[in-house]
C-alpha positions as a Python dict, from the first residue, in 0.01 Angstrom:
ca = {
    (1, 'L'): (0, 0, 0),
    (2, 'M'): (-360, -118, 23),
    (3, 'L'): (-431, -288, 359),
    (4, 'E'): (-608, -587, 288),
    (5, 'G'): (-984, -589, 366),
    (6, 'T'): (-972, -236, 530),
    (7, 'G'): (-998, 4, 240),
    (8, 'T'): (-748, 227, 396),
    (9, 'V'): (-424, 324, 225),
    (10, 'E'): (-74, 362, 387),
    (11, 'P'): (128, 641, 219),
    (12, 'A'): (444, 541, 74),
    (13, 'D'): (662, 759, 288),
    (14, 'G'): (500, 650, 607),
    (15, 'A'): (396, 991, 714),
    (16, 'D'): (66, 1095, 860),
    (17, 'H'): (-93, 1329, 599),
    (18, 'R'): (-414, 1386, 794),
    (19, 'P'): (-517, 1747, 859),
    (20, 'N'): (-430, 1855, 1224),
    (21, 'A'): (-698, 2007, 1455),
    (22, 'Y'): (-625, 2359, 1328),
    (23, 'E'): (-621, 2288, 966),
    (24, 'S'): (-959, 2094, 1009),
    (25, 'L'): (-1095, 2411, 1199),
    (26, 'A'): (-964, 2654, 945),
    (27, 'W'): (-1124, 2464, 649),
    (28, 'R'): (-1449, 2425, 828),
    (29, 'E'): (-1437, 2819, 902),
    (30, 'L'): (-1340, 2891, 528),
    (31, 'H'): (-1642, 2663, 425),
    (32, 'A'): (-1888, 2836, 651),
    (33, 'L'): (-1774, 3187, 527),
    (34, 'L'): (-1803, 3073, 170),
    (35, 'A'): (-2140, 2929, 227),
    (36, 'R'): (-2251, 3270, 381),
    (37, 'E'): (-2103, 3462, 104),
    (38, 'I'): (-2287, 3253, -172),
    (39, 'A'): (-2609, 3312, 17),
    (40, 'R'): (-2548, 3681, -28),
    (41, 'L'): (-2503, 3673, -410),
    (42, 'P'): (-2770, 3760, -637),
    (43, 'E'): (-3005, 3479, -686),
    (44, 'R'): (-2919, 3374, -1032),
    (45, 'E'): (-2531, 3381, -948),
    (46, 'A'): (-2593, 3178, -641),
    (47, 'V'): (-2783, 2924, -826),
    (48, 'I'): (-2520, 2907, -1088),
    (49, 'V'): (-2225, 2856, -826),
    (50, 'R'): (-2436, 2591, -606),
    (51, 'Q'): (-2536, 2402, -919),
    (52, 'H'): (-2199, 2389, -1071),
    (53, 'Y'): (-1979, 2345, -779),
    (54, 'E'): (-2206, 2142, -525),
    (55, 'N'): (-2390, 1931, -774),
    (56, 'G'): (-2132, 1914, -1069),
    (57, 'V'): (-2381, 2057, -1311),
    (58, 'S'): (-2224, 2175, -1652),
    (59, 'F'): (-2283, 2532, -1776),
    (60, 'T'): (-2469, 2406, -2071),
    (61, 'H'): (-2714, 2223, -1839),
    (62, 'I'): (-2730, 2520, -1630),
    (63, 'A'): (-2831, 2730, -1903),
    (64, 'Q'): (-3106, 2495, -2007),
    (65, 'L'): (-3245, 2494, -1660),
    (66, 'L'): (-3239, 2866, -1631),
    (67, 'G'): (-3345, 2949, -1991),
    (68, 'L'): (-3023, 3138, -2063),
    (69, 'S'): (-2744, 3101, -2306),
    (70, 'K'): (-2428, 2923, -2191),
    (71, 'G'): (-2236, 3251, -2253),
    (72, 'R'): (-2465, 3421, -2013),
    (73, 'V'): (-2408, 3148, -1732),
    (74, 'S'): (-2041, 3185, -1793),
    (75, 'Q'): (-2073, 3569, -1736),
    (76, 'L'): (-2277, 3529, -1427),
    (77, 'H'): (-2036, 3277, -1299),
    (78, 'A'): (-1744, 3506, -1346),
    (79, 'S'): (-1927, 3783, -1178),
    (80, 'A'): (-2020, 3562, -883),
    (81, 'L'): (-1656, 3461, -849),
    (82, 'G'): (-1534, 3804, -855),
    (83, 'R'): (-1779, 3899, -584),
    (84, 'L'): (-1676, 3609, -365),
    (85, 'R'): (-1303, 3684, -413),
    (86, 'A'): (-1352, 4034, -298),
    (87, 'R'): (-1574, 3971, -15),
    (88, 'I'): (-1364, 3676, 121),
    (89, 'G'): (-1038, 3861, 47),
    (90, 'H'): (-1178, 4149, 271),
    (91, 'A'): (-1308, 3906, 533),
    (92, 'R'): (-984, 3707, 588),
}
C-alpha cells in the first residue's frame, strides 16, 4: 500500500526486501569491475556499450552518431559483451 504523502511503498508480504550490507557491497564491487572492464574495451565497443546501457541510446541512433550501419553496431555490441563475459567470468 502506498503510504499517504511519503512516496514509500509497503510490500504486500510485510517483509523487508532492501539489500543487506553484503548484497550492497557485492553490487558496488561488481559495478566497479564492470566499469573497469568497459574502459579496457576497444574504443568503439566501449562507446556503444556506454551509450546503449548508460544513456539508453538505440543501436539505430548509435549507428548514426558513429557513421556505421546498425548491423555493424550490433556486431560490435556482441563482441563487447563477449569480451566482458570472458573477462568478468575469469575475475570472479
